[in-house]
C-alpha positions as CSV (number, residue, x, y, z in Angstrom):
1,X,-3.5,-16.1,3.7
2,X,-4.8,-13.0,2.1
3,X,-8.5,-12.0,2.8
4,X,-10.6,-8.9,2.1
5,X,-11.1,-6.9,5.4
6,X,-14.6,-5.6,6.1
7,X,-13.3,-2.3,7.2
8,X,-16.8,-0.9,7.9
9,X,-16.9,-3.0,11.1
10,X,-15.5,-1.2,14.1
11,X,-13.4,-4.0,15.4
12,X,-11.7,-4.4,11.9
13,X,-11.2,-0.6,11.6
14,X,-9.5,-0.6,15.0
15,X,-7.2,-3.5,13.8
16,X,-6.3,-1.7,10.6
17,X,-5.6,1.5,12.6
18,X,-3.3,-0.3,15.0
19,X,-1.2,-1.9,12.2
20,X,-1.0,1.5,10.4
21,X,0.2,3.2,13.6
22,X,2.9,0.6,14.2
23,X,4.1,0.5,10.6
24,X,3.9,4.2,9.9
25,X,5.7,5.1,13.1
26,X,8.7,3.1,11.8
27,X,8.5,4.8,8.4
28,X,8.2,8.2,9.9
29,X,11.5,7.6,11.8
30,X,13.1,6.2,8.6
31,X,12.0,9.4,6.7
32,X,13.0,11.7,9.7
33,X,9.5,13.0,9.5
34,X,8.1,14.9,12.4
35,X,4.7,15.6,10.9
36,X,3.5,12.4,9.1
37,X,-0.1,12.5,7.8
38,X,-0.6,8.6,7.7
39,X,-0.2,8.6,11.6
40,X,-3.1,11.1,11.8
41,X,-5.7,8.8,10.3
42,X,-8.4,7.9,12.8
43,X,-10.4,4.7,13.2
44,X,-13.4,6.7,12.0
45,X,-11.6,7.4,8.7
46,X,-11.0,3.7,8.1
47,X,-14.7,3.0,8.9
48,X,-15.8,5.6,6.3
49,X,-13.2,4.9,3.7
50,X,-14.2,4.1,0.2
51,X,-11.1,2.2,-0.5
52,X,-10.6,-1.5,-0.2
53,X,-8.5,-3.3,2.3
54,X,-6.8,-6.7,2.1
55,X,-5.1,-8.3,5.0
56,X,-2.2,-10.9,5.3
57,X,-3.0,-13.3,8.0
58,X,-0.5,-15.5,9.9
59,X,-2.9,-18.0,11.5
60,X,-5.3,-15.5,13.0
61,X,-3.0,-12.5,13.4
62,X,-3.1,-9.6,10.9
63,X,0.5,-9.2,9.8
64,X,0.0,-6.7,6.8
65,X,-2.6,-4.7,5.1
66,X,-2.7,-3.2,1.5
67,X,-5.3,-0.5,0.7
68,X,-6.3,0.1,-2.9
69,X,-8.5,2.4,-4.8
70,X,-9.8,1.3,-8.2
71,X,-10.9,3.8,-10.8
72,X,-11.6,3.1,-14.4
73,X,-8.8,0.7,-15.2
74,X,-6.3,2.2,-12.7
75,X,-5.5,0.7,-9.3
76,X,-3.8,3.0,-6.9
77,X,-2.0,1.3,-4.0
78,X,-3.0,3.8,-1.3
79,X,-1.1,2.1,1.6
80,X,0.9,-1.0,2.3
81,X,1.8,-1.7,5.9
82,X,3.3,-4.6,7.7
83,X,3.6,-4.9,11.5
84,X,7.4,-4.3,12.2
85,X,8.0,-7.6,13.9
86,X,7.1,-9.1,10.4
87,X,9.3,-6.8,8.3
88,X,11.6,-8.6,5.7
89,X,9.4,-11.8,5.6
90,X,7.8,-11.3,2.2
91,X,4.5,-10.1,3.4
92,X,4.6,-6.8,1.5
93,X,5.5,-8.7,-1.6
94,X,2.7,-11.2,-1.2
95,X,0.2,-8.3,-0.8
96,X,1.5,-6.5,-3.9
97,X,1.5,-9.6,-5.9
98,X,-2.1,-10.4,-4.8
99,X,-3.3,-7.0,-6.1
100,X,-1.5,-7.3,-9.4
101,X,-2.8,-10.8,-9.9
102,X,-6.4,-10.3,-8.9
103,X,-7.1,-6.8,-10.4
104,X,-8.3,-6.3,-13.9
105,X,-6.6,-2.8,-14.1
106,X,-4.0,-2.2,-16.7
107,X,-2.4,0.6,-14.8
108,X,-1.2,0.5,-11.2
109,X,0.3,3.4,-9.2
110,X,1.9,3.8,-5.8
111,X,3.6,6.5,-3.9
112,X,6.2,6.3,-1.1
113,X,8.7,8.3,0.8
114,X,11.8,8.8,-1.3
115,X,14.1,7.6,1.5
116,X,12.0,4.5,2.0
117,X,14.5,2.2,0.3
118,X,12.8,-1.1,1.1
119,X,9.5,0.2,-0.4
120,X,11.4,1.4,-3.5
121,X,13.2,-2.0,-4.0
122,X,9.9,-3.8,-3.6
123,X,8.0,-1.7,-6.3
124,X,10.9,-1.8,-8.7
125,X,11.2,-5.6,-8.4
126,X,7.6,-5.7,-9.8
127,X,8.7,-3.5,-12.7
128,X,7.1,-0.3,-11.3
129,X,8.7,2.7,-13.0
130,X,9.4,6.1,-11.5
131,X,7.0,8.8,-12.8
132,X,7.5,11.8,-10.4
133,X,9.2,13.2,-7.3
134,X,8.2,16.1,-5.1
135,X,8.5,17.7,-1.7
136,X,5.4,17.6,0.5
137,X,4.5,20.4,2.8
138,X,5.3,18.1,5.6
139,X,8.9,18.0,4.6
140,X,8.9,14.5,3.1
141,X,10.2,13.9,-0.4
142,X,7.9,11.6,-2.2
143,X,8.3,9.3,-5.3
144,X,5.5,8.1,-7.5
145,X,5.7,4.8,-9.4
146,X,3.5,3.3,-12.2
147,X,3.2,-0.1,-13.7
148,X,1.4,-0.9,-17.0
149,X,0.1,-4.3,-17.7
150,X,-0.1,-5.4,-21.2
151,X,-2.3,-8.3,-21.7
152,X,-2.4,-10.7,-24.7
153,X,-5.7,-9.2,-25.9
154,X,-4.1,-5.6,-26.0
155,X,-1.1,-6.9,-27.8
156,X,-3.2,-8.6,-30.5
157,X,-4.7,-5.2,-31.4
158,X,-1.2,-3.9,-32.5
């Protein structure tokens, strides 16, 4: 079950922080990153964030979180994390699909580490297209993807 997380509540912000720590520790190892900014986020930063968080719950356990930022027809997937014990169970796929299905945006963007092959496969499976690559000051190569949604009402105008 996917539900919006009220991240302004301390208990929820701590739970989000916990899953981010677990998931991003694994990603940092995968990317061979020694300085990984997502691991530096604090509970306070989650409490004060202007983004939206949706959680994938297995019974009462938070198994995955997707963080999105919506701006004028564009939805940016800021973060997608899954507890490592739930990797490869389709939770990330369910969360991405939920955002694509429930948002009224026509453009979706996401960034990930270039060496994060599971994430790249996931986004490509939803027809996200590569837009850019660059090296961060933290020594991680990143890749940016974009997906454009063409609705029937947009097609009629052509």
